[in-house]
C-alpha positions in Angstrom: 19.7 -19.5 -14.7 21.4 -21.4 -17.5 22.9 -23.9 -15.1 19.6 -24.6 -13.6 18.0 -25.3 -16.9 20.9 -27.6 -17.8 20.5 -29.5 -14.5 16.8 -30.0 -15.3 17.6 -31.4 -18.7 20.1 -33.8 -17.3 17.7 -35.1 -14.7 15.0 -35.6 -17.3 17.4 -37.6 -19.5 18.6 -39.8 -16.6 15.4 -40.4 -14.7 14.0 -43.2 -17.0 17.1 -45.3 -16.2 16.8 -45.0 -12.4 14.5 -47.6 -11.0 11.9 -46.2 -8.7 12.8 -42.6 -9.3 10.3 -40.0 -8.1 9.7 -36.7 -10.1 10.2 -33.6 -8.0 8.2 -30.5 -8.4 9.5 -27.0 -7.6 7.6 -25.0 -5.0 4.8 -22.7 -6.2 5.6 -20.0 -3.7 8.3 -18.9 -1.4 8.9 -20.4 2.0 7.3 -19.1 5.1 10.8 -18.1 6.3 11.4 -15.9 3.1 8.0 -14.2 3.7 8.8 -13.6 7.3 12.1 -12.1 6.4 10.3 -9.6 4.1 8.0 -8.6 6.9 10.9 -8.2 9.4 12.9 -6.0 7.0 9.8 -3.8 6.4 9.2 -3.4 10.1 12.7 -2.5 10.7 12.4 0.2 8.0 15.1 -1.5 5.9 13.5 -0.6 2.6 16.5 -1.3 0.5 16.7 -4.8 2.0 13.0 -5.3 1.3 13.6 -4.3 -2.3 16.5 -6.7 -2.7 14.7 -9.6 -1.1 11.5 -9.0 -2.9 13.2 -8.8 -6.2 14.7 -12.2 -5.7 11.3 -13.7 -4.9 9.6 -12.1 -7.9 12.3 -13.5 -10.2 11.6 -17.0 -8.8 7.9 -16.7 -8.4 6.6 -14.1 -10.9 2.9 -14.7 -10.0 3.4 -14.3 -6.2 1.5 -11.1 -5.8 2.6 -10.4 -2.2 6.2 -10.1 -3.2 5.3 -7.6 -5.9 3.3 -5.7 -3.3 6.3 -5.5 -0.9 8.6 -4.5 -3.7 6.3 -1.7 -4.8 5.8 -0.5 -1.3 9.5 -0.5 -0.7 9.9 1.8 -3.8 7.1 4.1 -2.6 8.7 4.4 0.9 12.0 5.3 -0.8 10.3 8.0 -2.9 10.8 6.1 -6.2 7.2 6.5 -7.4 7.7 5.5 -11.0 9.2 2.2 -10.1 6.6 1.8 -7.3 3.8 2.3 -9.9 5.0 -0.6 -12.1 5.4 -3.1 -9.2 2.1 -2.1 -7.6 0.2 -2.5 -10.9 1.7 -6.0 -11.3 0.7 -6.7 -7.7 -2.9 -5.5 -8.2 -3.3 -7.6 -11.3 -2.6 -10.6 -9.1 -4.4 -9.3 -5.9 -7.2 -7.2 -7.3 -9.1 -6.9 -4.0 -6.1 -5.9 -1.8 -7.0 -2.5 -0.2 -3.4 -1.6 0.5 -2.5 -1.8 -3.1 -5.3 0.5 -4.1 -4.6 2.9 -1.3 -0.9 3.2 -2.3 -1.8 3.5 -6.0 -4.2 6.3 -5.0 -1.4 8.1 -3.2 0.9 7.9 -6.2 -1.7 9.2 -8.7 -2.6 12.0 -6.2 1.0 13.1 -6.2 0.9 12.9 -10.1 -2.2 15.1 -10.1 -4.2 12.3 -11.8 -7.1 12.9 -9.4 -9.8 10.8 -11.1 -7.5 7.8 -11.2 -6.5 8.4 -7.6 -10.1 8.7 -6.5 -11.0 5.4 -8.3 -8.2 3.5 -6.4 -9.1 5.0 -3.1 -12.8 4.2 -3.5 -11.7 0.6 -4.1 -9.5 0.7 -1.1 -12.5 1.7 1.2 -14.7 -0.8 -0.6 -12.5 -3.6 0.2 -11.7 -2.4 3.8 -14.6 -0.2 4.9 -13.4 0.3 8.4 -10.0 1.8 7.6 -9.6 5.4 8.8 -6.6 6.0 6.6 -8.5 5.0 3.5 -11.3 7.4 4.2 -9.0 10.2 5.0 -7.1 9.7 1.7 -10.4 9.6 -0.2 -11.4 12.9 1.5 -8.2 14.6 0.5 -8.6 13.6 -3.1 -12.2 14.7 -3.2 -11.3 18.0 -1.6 -8.6 18.5 -4.2 -11.3 18.1 -6.9 -13.5 20.7 -5.2 -16.0 18.2 -3.8 -15.9 19.7 -0.3 -19.2 18.2 1.0 -18.2 14.7 0.1 -14.7 15.3 1.5 -16.3 16.4 4.8 -18.2 13.1 5.0 -15.0 11.1 4.4 -13.1 12.9 7.1 -16.0 12.4 9.6 -16.1 8.7 8.7 -12.4 8.5 9.3 -12.9 10.1 12.7 -15.8 7.8 13.6 -13.5 4.8 12.9 -10.5 6.2 14.7 -11.0 9.4 16.8 -7.2 9.7 17.3 -6.2 10.3 13.7 -5.0 13.9 14.0 -4.8 14.4 10.2 -8.5 13.6 9.8 -9.4 16.3 12.3 -7.1 18.8 10.6 -8.5 18.0 7.2 -12.1 18.2 8.4 -11.2 21.6 9.9 -9.9 22.7 6.5 -13.0 21.5 4.7 -15.3 23.3 7.2 -13.2 26.4 6.8 -13.7 26.3 3.1 -17.4 25.9 3.7 -17.4 29.0 5.9 -18.1 27.1 9.1 -15.3 28.8 11.0 -16.3 27.8 14.6 -16.5 24.1 13.8 -13.3 24.4 11.8 -11.5 25.9 14.8 -12.6 23.1 17.1 -11.3 20.5 14.6 -7.9 22.3 14.5 -7.7 22.4 18.2 -8.5 18.7 18.5 -5.8 17.9 15.9 -3.3 19.8 17.9 -4.4 18.0 21.1 -3.7 14.7 19.5 -0.5 15.8 17.9 1.1 19.0 19.0 2.4 21.3 16.3 5.9 20.5 17.3 5.4 17.0 16.0 5.0 18.3 12.4 1.4 17.5 11.7 1.0 16.2 8.1 -2.4 16.7 6.6 -1.6 14.9 3.4 -2.3 11.4 2.3 -1.0 8.3 4.0 1.0 5.6 2.5 -0.3 2.3 3.9 3.3 1.1 4.2 2.9 -2.3 5.8 -0.8 -2.7 6.3 -1.7 -6.4 5.7 1.8 -7.7 6.0 0.7 -10.8 7.8 
């Protein structure tokens, strides 16, 4: 870093003596190749590589929100929620309408049992991307955890309307209906969840991390 600053000072001192010299301006964001490398690493599941590459970009371009988003997501997918929270908050300050960021922040706060904050982020996620089944499923889980079973049911049904093949949404709807005493309907939902994803596939009825939604 010190060497770069020195080089800049030297150029500034010499440029007035060079006839026809043209001032150069550093790029305001990383190259397309650097961004594509981030995407490739994420697709390959190389989260440590994403972390390393994204860190370098954020050091050079501290206001480039996408790099903070990828850095935070890499932490989240490595189970490092505290670090993920800091990076995702930085990202959302730069990209306030990005639904992936709000979805993942909702996930972290849900796991921290900060349910009102989690709900607020998940509501923003579905506001900015209304046709996202994952977002509605996540919001339903948070509402259900707060005891708002009727609202949760609506969210799970909305998720299924958007994507009928999300097994978790069927399972979660079944659980909500079971809590409401509608056992026959609940049983049908459980059966549908198993049809989509057999029990041997370790059905997970929790929240989803968006992971790489919106990479491109």
